[in-house]
DRENPA-130212 format. One record per residue (C-alpha): x, y, z; residue in three letters. Coordinates in steps of 0.1 Angstrom, whole numbers, plus 5000, padded with zeros to 4 digits. Each point is the difference from the previous one (the first is absolute). Last residue first. Layout:
XYZALA ...
***
This chain:
540812345151HIS 499749815033GLU 500049625001THR 498149755021PRO 501849665004ILE 497349734999ARG 501749645017SER 498649664996PHE 501949745020VAL 499349634992SER 501149695022CYS 501349644995SER 501849905026GLY 504150105001LEU 502949824993VAL 503750135003GLY 501549705018ASN 497349735001ARG 501149764976GLU 497149774995PHE 499749665015ASN 499449714976SER 496549894990ASN 500850144965PRO 498150314983VAL 498849974965GLU 499850324987ILE 497150244994LEU 500950394994GLN 498650305013SER 499250304981GLU 503250274987VAL 499949834967LYS 502850104979GLU 497750154971ASP 498350205030ILE 503450155011LEU 501350054965GLN 496750194992GLY 500650215029PRO 503650104995ARG 502949885019ARG 502650165022LEU 503549924999GLU 501050404997THR 498850005036GLN 503249815012PRO 499749665022ILE 501749985028HIS 500949615002PRO 498149735016ARG 502349705010SER 498950035037GLU 496850014992PRO 499849654984HIS 499549984962SER 496649974986VAL 497649694990GLN 496250065002SER 498049785020VAL 496249925000MET 499149645012GLU 501450015037ARG 496750205009GLU 497550154980LYS 500450374996GLU 497850235025ASN 501050364991GLN 500750205025MET 499150384997GLN 501750335006ALA 499650384994TYR 502950225003VAL 499750404994ASN 503050104983ILE 501750335000GLY 501550284979PRO 500449784972ILE 501150224968LYS 499649924962ARG 496849815008LYS 499349645003PHE 498049684993LYS 501349755026TYR 501549635003ILE 501849915030VAL 500849624998PHE 500549785029VAL 502649684999ALA 500449665016LEU 497550055027GLY 498949675006VAL 497949844971PHE 500550284976VAL 498250264983VAL 500150275024SER 499150354988LEU 501050325012LEU 498050274979MET 501050365002LEU 497650244977MET 500850354989ALA 497750244986SER 500450124964GLY 503050094984SER 502349814978HIS 503650084982SER 501950085029PRO 502349675002THR 499649825034LEU 499549654983ASP 499349745027VAL 501449624999LEU 499249744976PRO 498849665015ALA 501349655008ALA 503850014995THR 500850415005LEU 501449965034HIS 498350145029ALA 499850355015ALA 500549895041HIS 497650065033VAL 501549935028LEU 498349815032VAL 500950115036GLN 499049805030VAL 500850125033GLY 496350065010PRO 498049844971LYS 500150014960LEU 501450335003GLU 500350194967PHE 502750074975HIS 500950224970VAL 503750135005SER 501549744978ASN 501950254977LEU 498449844968ASN 496550045018LEU 500250355011LYS 501150134967HIS 497149854981ILE 497750165028LEU 501650354998LEU 496850134988GLU 498149955031SER 500749755031ILE 498050025031ALA 496749764988VAL 502649734986LEU 500849865040SER 496050025006LYS 499049854970LYS 502849685009ILE 498749945033VAL 496349994983ARG 501149774973SER 501949795033ILE 496449935014ASP 498349854966ARG 503349795001ARG 499349865033TRP 496149924994GLU 500649844964PRO 502349725020ILE 503849924995ASP 501250025036PRO 502650274992ASN 501850135025TYR 503849864991ASP 499050114964ASP 499950395012LEU 503849915008ASN 501049974963PRO 499850354996SER 497350114972PHE 499550024965SER 498350274975LEU 499650014967ARG 499350324981LEU 497250064972SER 498750254977ARG 496450064993PHE 497750144976GLU 496550094988GLU 499149805032TYR 497749695009VAL 500249845035ALA 499249615001ILE 497849825028THR 500049655009LYS 496949765005THR 500149615003ASP 497649744995GLN 498949685008LEU 496949814988ILE 499649585008ALA 497149754985ASN 502649914971GLY 502350264995ALA 498950364998SER 502850255001VAL 499050355011GLN 502150324988VAL 499550345015THR 502250334983ILE 499450315019THR 501550354989ASN 501150255013MET 500650364978GLY 501050114965GLU 497749984967SER 500149754970THR 500849695021PHE 501149674975LYS 499349645003PHE 501649654993SER 499049675017ILE 501349705016SER 498649695017GLY 498449874967GLU 496649835001LEU 498450404999THR 497250195013ILE 500250384998LEU 497750145026PRO 497250244994GLU 500250355019THR 502950114990ASN 501850295018ASN 503449885002GLY 500249604998TYR 497849715010TRP 501049684986TRP 498849655002VAL 501849654993TYR 498849704992THR 501849675011LEU 500649684985THR 503049805018GLY 501850065034VAL 503250044987GLN 502150305018SER 499049935036PRO 499950245007TRP 498950244973LEU 501450344985VAL 497450214983ALA 502050234973THR 499650334993ALA 501550194971ASN 499850394994VAL 499850184966GLU 500850345005LYS 497650194989ASN 500550275030LYS 503349885025THR 500549745021THR 500249935039VAL 499749675020PHE 500649784971PRO 498349675002LEU 499749655017SER 496749925014LEU 500449695025HIS 497649735002VAL 500649705029HIS 498349665008GLU 498549874969LEU 499449645005PRO 501449744973CYS 497849944967THR 499549704978VAL 496650134973HIS 498949704984LEU 499149954967TYR 497949714994LEU 499749834965VAL 498249694991ALA 500049724974SER 498249744986ASP 500349664982SER 498449754977GLY 498649645003LEU 503049815010SER 500850205032ASN 501950335002ASP 499850295026VAL 502250324996GLN 500850235030VAL 501750324998THR 500850265027VAL 501450304986ARG 501750175029PHE 499950385008ILE 502950095022GLY 501649935032VAL 502949765004ASN 500149685023HIS 496449844987TYR 499049705020VAL 497749754988HIS 496649785011LYS 497949814979ILE 496549935009GLY 498549785027ASP 498349814970GLU 502949984979MET 500649654997SER 496549964993SER 500950184971LEU 501649724979ASN 503849944987VAL 501750315014TYR 502750224991SER 501850265014VAL 502050304987ALA 502950255013ILE 501250274985GLY 498450295016ASP 496650014979GLY 498549735020PHE 499649744973ASP 497349755006VAL 499249664978GLN 497749795005ILE 499249664981PHE 496549865001THR 498949685005ARG 498550015034GLN 498650324996VAL 498149924966ASP 498650344992GLY 497550265008GLU 500250325021GLU 503249925009LEU 501650225030GLN 503850055012VAL 500950145033VAL 502950225007LEU 501149995040THR 502550295003VAL 502849945027ASN 502050305013HIS 503450114988GLY 498650294981GLN 496250075008GLU 497449884974ALA 497750234981THR 496949904977LEU 497749915028LYS 497549724999GLY 501149855036ASP 500949694981ALA 501850184971THR 498549904966VAL 500249794969ILE 497449974979ARG 499149754973LEU 496350004984GLY 500449704981ARG 502649714997PRO 498749734970ALA 497049745016LYS 499949615001GLY 496849975019PRO 499749855033CYS 497949714997LYS 496550035018GLN 498649935033PRO 496250135001LYS 498950285022ALA 496649885015THR 496550154988TYR 498749724976GLN 501649725030GLU 498050215027ARG 496950034982VAL 498449735017GLY 502549805021ASP 500650135036THR 499350295021CYS 501950085032ASN 500950364993ASN 503250095026SER 501050274971VAL 497650074972VAL 500849764972LYS 501850204968ARG 498350084968TYR 501750144969GLY 500949674988THR 503549995010SER 503049824984ASN 501649835026LEU 503549924993TYR 501949734982SER 503749914995GLN 501849864965GLY 500650354991LEU 500650275031SER 497350185017CYS 500650325020ASP 498250174971LYS 496949805001SER 497950245016LEU 500450224973SER 498049824975SER 496950165013PRO 500850314991ASN 498750295022PHE 499250374997TRP 496849984981PHE 498949785028ALA 499349654993PRO 496249835000LEU 498349865031CYS 496649944986GLN 497050125024GLY 498250154971ASN 500450345010SER 503749934999HIS 502549885028ARG 503350114995GLU 503449814995TYR 503750075007GLY 500249765034TYR 497249774999ASP 496550085001CYS 498149845031ASP 498449645002PHE 497449855025ASP 496950214979ALA 501149824971GLU 498849675017THR 501749725019CYS 497949765014VAL 499650025037CYS 501649835028PRO 498249915032GLU 500750135036SER 498049885031GLU 499250095035MET 502050325002ALA 501750115030GLY 498949845034ALA 500950315020TYR 500449925040LYS 497850095023GLY 496450034986GLN 498350115033MET 495950004997CYS 497250204992LYS 498249864975ARG 497250204979GLU 503050114974SER 500949634990LYS 503849975004ARG 501849994968LYS 501849714982LYS 501750034965TYR 499749914966ILE 502550084975ARG 499849944963LYS 503650054982ALA 501650154971GLY 500650345020MET 496250005006ILE 497749774983CYS 496650055018ALA 498950294977GLU 496450135013GLY 501350365004GLN 503849895013SER 499549715020HIS 500649795030LEU 498449725010GLN 498150015036TRP 499549685022PRO 498150015029ARG 501149995037TYR 498449925035ASP 499449624993GLU 503849975002GLU 499850125036ALA 500750385011CYS 501350025036ARG 497850105031ARG 498450285016ASP 501650294981PHE 499550355017ILE 502549915029SER 502849984977LYS 499850334990TYR 502550125030ASP 500950334999VAL 503050175014LYS 499950365012VAL 503250194998LEU 499850325016GLN 502950254994TRP 500250245028GLU 497850334999SER 500550334987ARG 497849994968HIS 497549855018SER 498649645004PHE 503049894979HIS 500649714978GLY 501349684990PHE 497749684991VAL 501049695003THR 498049694980MET 500249645009ILE 497949714978LEU 502950044973THR 499549584988GLU 503049944977GLU 502850235021GLY 500850345008PRO 497550155023GLU 498550304987GLY 501350355006LEU 497750335002VAL 501350385003GLY 499450345015ASP 496649985010VAL 498550285022PHE 498149785022LEU 496350025014PRO 500449835036ILE 498149675002SER 502049874977THR 499749734971PHE 496250084990SER 498549764971TYR 497850114974LYS 498949744977SER 500050024963TRP 498449824971SER 501449894966ARG 503450065004GLY 501449664991GLU 497449875027ASP 501249995035PHE 500450395001SER 500950175028LEU 500050375006TRP 501750235025LEU 499350195032HIS 501650215029ARG 501150304979ILE 501850375008PRO 499550234973LEU 502150104968SER 498649714981THR 500749704973HIS 497449735011LYS 501549645014MET 498649714981ALA 500749665009VAL 499649714977LEU 499449635010VAL 500549664981GLY 503050184982GLY 502549795012GLN 498750015039ASP 500250374997LEU 500650224974TYR 500350395005LEU 498050294984VAL 500850365004SER 496950204992HIS 499250314980GLU 496850124994GLU 496849894983GLU 500349655012PHE 499449654988ILE 499750054964GLN 499849664980ARG 502049884972TRP 499549764971THR 502849794982ASN 503350145020GLY 500849655019ALA 496349865006ASP 499950195036SER 500150384986SER 500250215024VAL 499350385000PHE 500750305021MET 499250384990SER 501550344987ILE 498250234984ASP 502950204999SER 503449924988ASP 498549924964SER 500849674979LEU 498250054966GLU 496349994985SER 498349895032GLY 500249815029ILE 502450035025ASN 502949855019GLY 500849865035SER 501449634999ALA 499149665013VAL 501049694980ILE 498649635014ILE 500249714974SER 503549885005PRO 499650035045ALA 502849795009THR 502450224976ASP 498350325012ARG 498950324986SER 499950365006ALA 499550314986ILE 500350365015ILE 500950334981GLY 498250255013SER 501450215029THR 501049905036TYR 503049804988PRO 501450354991ASN 502349894973GLU 497549774985SER 500749704990VAL 498349964968LYS 497449824981LEU 496950245005HIS 497349794983LEU 497850154974HIS 496349824989LEU 498650064968SER 498350284976CYS 499950034964TYR 501549654989PRO 498049865019LEU 496950095012LEU 499050165035CYS 496750025012HIS 499949945036VAL 497249835016PRO 499150105037ASP 500749725023GLY 501050225029ARG 504149974994LEU 499650054965ASP 498449774972THR 501349834967ASP 503850035013PRO 502550144972ALA 501549764973GLN 503650045002LEU 501650104967LEU 501549774979HIS 503749834992TRP 501349724980ASP 503349844999ARG 501150215029GLY 501149705026LYS 497249814990ASN 497050065021TYR 499950434991THR 498450265020ILE 499650394988PHE 499650325020THR 499650304980LYS 501550355001VAL 498850254978GLN 502150264979ASN 499249834969ASP 500549655013ILE 502749975028LYS 500249615016LYS 499449935035ASN 500949655006ALA 498849685015LEU 502249635000PHE 498649664997MET 503049734987GLY 499849795029LYS 497150015022ILE 500649995040GLY 501150405002ALA 499150254971VAL 502550154985GLU 499850395002TYR 501150244975LEU 499750395004ASP 503950054996ILE 501650195027MET 503150184992VAL 502150145028ASN 500650375008GLY 500449865037GLU 496350055010PRO 498749804969GLY 499950144969ARG 497349944975SER 499249764967SER 496849924983GLN 500449714971VAL 500350134967ASN 499949684980GLU 499649625011LEU 502049674996ALA 502750134970LEU 502349684994THR 503550015015PHE 503049734988TYR 502850015026VAL 498849915032GLY 501249624994ARG 496549875001THR 498150224979ASP 499650325007SER 496650215011ILE 499850414994TYR 497750245018LEU 499650344977ASN 501250315028TYR 498050295007THR 500750395016ASP 502450114967ASN 499449774973GLN 501450064963ASN 503649865005TRP 498749685017GLU 499349955038GLN 500749655005VAL 498549765030ALA 501449644999ALA 498749675008PHE 502849735001VAL 499149644995GLN 501349675013ASN 497049975025GLU 500350335020ASP 502650274984THR 497650305011SER 499550384995ILE 503550094988VAL 500450374989HIS 501250144968MET 500250364989ASP 501150204969LYS 498949714977PRO 500550024961LEU 496649804992ALA 500850004967TYR 502049684993LYS 497449795024PRO 502049915031LEU 503049745003LYS 502250035031MET 503349974993GLN 501749695013ALA 502249935025PHE 501949645002ALA 498449745025ASN 499150095035ARG 496849814997ARG 498450234980TYR 502550354993SER 498150274989VAL 501650334983TYR 497950364995TYR 501450294980HIS 499250365006PRO 500550254970ARG 502050315003GLY 502749824972GLY 500749745026SER 498449925037THR 500449685017LEU 497549815021GLN 500349695021VAL 497749725007PHE 500449675016VAL 497349724997TYR 499449675015ASP 498050185033ASP 500750324998GLN 503750164999VAL 499850374990ILE 503150264995LEU 498950354987SER 501350205025ASP 502950184979PRO 499949914960ASP 502149714994ILE 503749954998TYR 501749744978GLY 499249634996PRO 497749845018PHE 500449755024PRO 503150175016LYS 501449755026ASN 501650075034ARG 502649755013SER 503350184991THR 498450335015GLU 499349865030THR 496449895010CYS 500349655023ASN 497849995024GLN 496850124983MET 500849834967GLN 500550234969CYS 498250154974THR 500450344983LEU 497950254979TYR 502050314990GLN 499350375003SER 502250294989HIS 501250265024GLY 503850054994ASP 500849785031VAL 497649744991THR 496149965011ARG 498749665013ALA 496749824990GLU 499649675018LEU 499249645000HIS 501249805027VAL 500749614998LEU 499749815032ASP 497349764986PRO 502649874971GLU 498049814975LYS 498650324990ASN 496549984981SER 498249725022GLY 500650265030MET 500350364991VAL 503250115013SER 499450305023TRP 499850344989TYR 501850385002PHE 498850304977ARG 498250175029ASN 502450275004PRO 502949984972VAL 503149805018VAL 503050255001GLY 501849735022GLU 499849634999GLN 499649685023ILE 500850125037LEU 499849735028GLN 497350025025TRP 500149815035ARG 496849945022ARG 497250144975GLY 498449654992PHE 503349795001GLU 501149984960ALA 500050404997SER 500550194969SER 501550355000TYR 499250254967LEU 501350365002LYS 498450314987GLN 501250245032ASP 496449905014GLN 500749695006SER 498149694983TYR 499549715016ALA 499849624984LEU 498649745025ILE 500749625001TRP 498749865035ASP 496449844982GLU 501749874970GLN 497249944975LYS 498850384988PRO 503150175013HIS 499450325019PHE 500250294986LEU 501150345021LEU 499750354996SER 501850345013GLN 502649855027ILE 502450195014TYR 503949845004PHE 501949895026ASN 497349805017LEU 499549905036ARG 498249685009TYR 497349965028LYS 498249685010GLN 496349985006TYR 497349825019THR 496649924997ALA 499550144964GLY 498849714980GLU 502949785017ASP 503150074975SER 500350335011SER 502850254985ILE 500450365012LEU 502050184973LEU 502450325008SER 501350314989SER 499650295028GLU 498150295007ILE 499550164962GLU 500049664989PRO 496749975016ASP 499749625011THR 499349694976LEU 497749735012LEU 500349634982MET 497749745011ILE 500249644990LYS 496949755009ARG 498450124968LYS 502449764984ASN 499950014960THR 499350375000PRO 502550095028CYS 498650305019VAL 500850364999TYR 499350305022LEU 501450344998TYR 500650305020SER 501249905033LEU 500950205030ILE 502049845026THR 500150205032LYS 498449765019LEU 501549714983GLY 498349674980VAL 499149845030LYS 498950335022ASP 498250094968ASN 497649694998LEU 496550135004LYS 497949735008GLU 496849974981TYR 496649835007THR 496749894978THR 502550034969GLY 499949644986TYR 500849845036ASP 504050084998THR 500150345000SER 502950244997ARG 501050385001TRP 503150154990LEU 499950395008SER 502050284982SER 501150345005GLU 501950314985THR 499849884963ILE 501950244978SER 499050264974GLY 500650285028LEU 497250224992ASN 497949674987TYR 500349855033ASP 499049634998TYR 498849845030LEU 500249604995LYS 498049705005THR 501149674995LEU 497349725002ILE 500249605002LEU 497649784999ILE 500149655008VAL 497249714998SER 501649814978SER 498249734980ASN 501350144967HIS 499450385014GLY 503450175000SER 498350325008TRP 502350324997HIS 499050345008VAL 501750314992MET 498950345016ALA 500750374995GLN 498750285020ASN 501049975034HIS 498550285026ALA 497949735014SER 502349755009ASP 499749975038GLY 497549744999THR 499549814970LEU 496249955003ALA 498649634997PHE 496249944991THR 498449664997THR 497549894974SER 497249744994THR 497450164974LEU 496950155007LYS 496850014979LEU 498150294990GLU 497049934981GLU 499650214972LEU 501149714973ARG 500650134968PHE 498849874967ARG 501950034965THR 497050054978ALA 499649714974LYS 496949845018ASP 498650335000PRO 499750044963ASP 498850344985ARG 498749964972GLU 502250034964LEU 498650194973THR 498049844970GLY 496650225009PRO 501250285019GLU 500149965035GLN 497950215025GLN 502150145030GLY 503550084992ARG 502249824974ASP 503750085004ARG 502150164971LEU 503749934998VAL 502550204982GLY 501650185030ARG 499149835034PRO 497250115017ARG 500650055039ARG 497749865027ARG 500350215034THR 500649745024GLY 498749695013GLU 502849744992GLY 500149885037ARG 502950225013GLU 498450294979ALA 496549985019LYS 501749975032GLU 502050324993GLN 496850184988ASP 498149925031GLU 502850135024GLY 502750194986SER 501850054965ARG 503250124991ARG 501150094964ARG 502449794992ARG 504150185002GLY 501349685020SER 500149624991ARG 499149735019PRO 502249725002ALA 501049784972ILE 499849605010ALA 503049805001VAL 500249634994SER 502749855017ALA 502449704983GLY 501549984964THR 496949754986GLY 498150344980PRO 501650325004ALA 499750175031ARG 497650345001GLU 502250285012LEU 499550245032SER 501350345002LEU 498150205026ALA 498650345013ARG 499950254973ASP 501049754971GLY 503249835001PRO 501449914962ALA 499849684979VAL 501949974968ALA 502349695002PHE 501449954967VAL 501649684992PRO 503750044995ARG 501850164971GLY 500949974959LEU 498650004983LEU 497850165030PRO 497749785016THR 496450124996ALA 498549865034PRO 496949914981ALA 497150135018ARG 499549725030GLY 500749654994ARG 502449824986PRO 502550254980GLY 503649975004LEU 500449745031HIS 502250195025PRO 503949864998LEU 501349735020GLY 500949854967GLY 497249705007ARG 497350235000THR 498750195028PRO 496350084998ALA 499150364993TRP 500250245029ARG 503549845007ALA 501149795028ALA 503650114998SER 499450305020SER 500950314982PRO 501350325021HIS 498250305010LEU 500950344988PRO 499050215033PRO 496250055009GLY 497149934986CYS 500250184965SER 497450234982GLY 501950295006GLY 498050165029GLY 502049855027GLY 498049685003CYS 499349995038ALA 497550225000GLY 497849685013PRO 501949705005ALA 501949844971CYS 499849654998LEU 502049724982VAL 498649635002LEU 501949684997LEU 498749634996GLY 502449954973ALA 498650144970GLY 498850345016ALA 503850085011LEU 501150004963LEU 497250264993ALA 500750185029SER 503650014994LEU 499650124967GLY 497350295006ALA 502650135024PRO 502850004975SER 503749904992GLY 499649634994GLY 496550004985GLY 501250064968ALA 500250314979GLY 499049984964VAL 502350204975LYS 498650034967GLY 502249924971MET 
***
């Protein structure tokens, strides 16, 4: 499955996280390094871009383009800086609102053109597929309606603002801003100079304001003048608690404040922090992930730390979810074992020992796949080349997630787990750049299709981004971009994906000119993604406190386009839309959505913005600074009223950071009263019942310019009578053209009763299930709701036995978990007998006692026939599993003669360690054969038809491991042998390693080069010797005939002579001289080569050298005798006791060619 990057390690991730807590991350001009990232890898704060859940995680999928969380992964925080700044939009209810600063790359304008552009009077662009009427109207066409045009008031008004310069920080190219909000006037700013050549922070400054940003105090002296700060963290449950992290290249320390940054205490660290995760409830509890993959915990807000676990997978650690876990200090994590496997562990933060850890999921899981979100835990396990996904609901036993049978997913991402339901995006076997949306039942097990072919793309960190947006404030409302015939179109649903339809385009354009756009050929399309660059298209915003207002960029036409982009607003929850700007703007919600603030995307400095008090119908121009400002970012005051905004920027590309505080309170003359509001009913194209209820909200009247204050919410809510529209098709059912839900061809409805026992009952599906969180009552509810039904008595059917990991192999001496599966049958009254095939069998009285699998340990290797027999009063069934039990193959040694004659059969044997490893496959290459010989036996026989040196290679395949060994064999017309041995003092210097034997072979070669036809005579006279080291002479003897024939010197052969010394034993017990000869031997030319034999396993018994007699030449044997007596090495058992070292030589081989003269 695809890996989705977490916010923890990326600049985008931190920016997103910080924005959610009144934090903003900025980059100065040219500070983005050209790589699309703002500075070094940043760390996440617990205050997430998407609203934090009870588990301390970023919320998976509220507002903003669906943060496709990989199944398994954390939410995608897909934002990267533009040319000047990195600024983000905050999720509803999570703190500050952040608008997007101007982007680079726009065509520059000046003078009158720029003024026209700011008020939307630039050159008009015609969206594709849209017909606009000009001049005289044809009969039946729409006429221009000035009342529907967006109105712009060109009179310049002035906002109350103050400007403060961060003097001395002109070189600093990064800034992190925190605004506590919620009746707090404190703002903290950390500016840094990041050197992209050095890859580190070289300077930093800390600023603090206590008057909403009017003035700031520099705090470098309070944190240490030489201290370089790298990160700013804020406790999400107590904004007064601040944590600063120093640059680890200088020192590893924390600075902690409990008074909103007024004073600090420094604490040294003995590890380097990579990311932090704050507890969702306990303000002092923190998890810290170190750069060496260790997880630490602190119960004292970082003052003391305790190691929890080593080898933790990055971003795969979670606090327990309140409500699902009884222990608030429980930590969920994914850890790697010493052999590289991943496993899901839980333990308490202050007691995480080997004995106290739990493993909720049996066996290993796929790496980087654990997700703990709300009431759900997800893991992935791949077997048979296919990923399988498992879910645990409210920490109960894991169950495999059920998609339609032939969905065959190759990638899955969890989008949302809101309201006791899982929203997932699945890429099926035939999809590449699109995903299908699936929605689950309450337990997260059974999934049904919600929408096909939703567009996807890759985020800045390679994360998968799904074009799905959940509208804030209205339950069950989503926008999605679907790909149809290579065209991407925007669809909307009001009932959690049960029904989707296209967006109706505005009737008129910005000036009131009619727009001809007929469904389904033409519609409005919106950009739903959080762009990699916040200054490109992709802006969409909604708020919980303004449930009817949606602002987005997009275009009108037959498909979504990256050109002809305009800004649109809906004030009735997506039913109708109005064009508000012809170019992209960033829009902030002030006063609970009572005021919309728009700031144009431009590369030029600006001093104006636009305000709307009537949900985007009209806009007034306001100046917020007297000097045009290059805007880097905008941060709105966190809290309920949000009437103060801070604009960050530069007057020039080399000036200090300029902080412009804009106070909007002056534009209101009073607070709203009851008579300033009107009722508004939520509806979907006239249908008032949304998610089974009628909801009426109160809105401020458009002509009233009063301050709303706190959000009032819905005035009233009334449940609706249930209709067929409140029900979706159940798992295994598909909706047909007549609207009915009928079983899919692959689905057997009776299979849902397979876990049912005689005498019990189960819910028999009607083919429908009520949309989760739908509040309808009565009506067809009884007709469509699943009915309790008595469990039928059934004979066992569809019995299977598999391993828990889906493999057909197990390791000797290790637990293997076998799982018995039964499609149908009375599980409570069924007798089960399992025979493991190794003489052990077990019996069970019902299947429920085997839910966690059957564990068994095999003590021998081999193929075992595992059988299971299931019986009840109505019948029986059986199943067989052939299980291959192996042990790891550690070494392969190829045993064969070093020399042979033509056309003589040669035996080659692969010797294994350990000798019994299970089922093996042998692949042999020999001679000049280009095709290998594949066998299941470890020995083969073959012949050579010509003289020469030949290479033999064997590869042994054992499971996933393949080992090989290669040897060389000499082939001659005929040869004779003389066995040699050495004086006992040689073994005193034998370290028993192959390198030593190779060096000795070269010394032996030198000693034999000087010997001619008197070789045999010299050997018998003990006159052949070599110098091992100064003062150490080693004698070469003719050995006894016990192990091999000696040399025949009868003058009956001719041809070139060959001398070969072979060591076939563990420690030089014997050496054979093998040669092809002529009648006269005028001299010897010796070539020596060491044979690297397997230590301690290749031994040939011979007598000790002191008992060796002289060998007369009449006792020499002929070639046939030599081959028949197997000159090759022999395998024998070697006990652990020490060998006698007298007269022992390491394995070595000396090949000698003796030239002759006629």
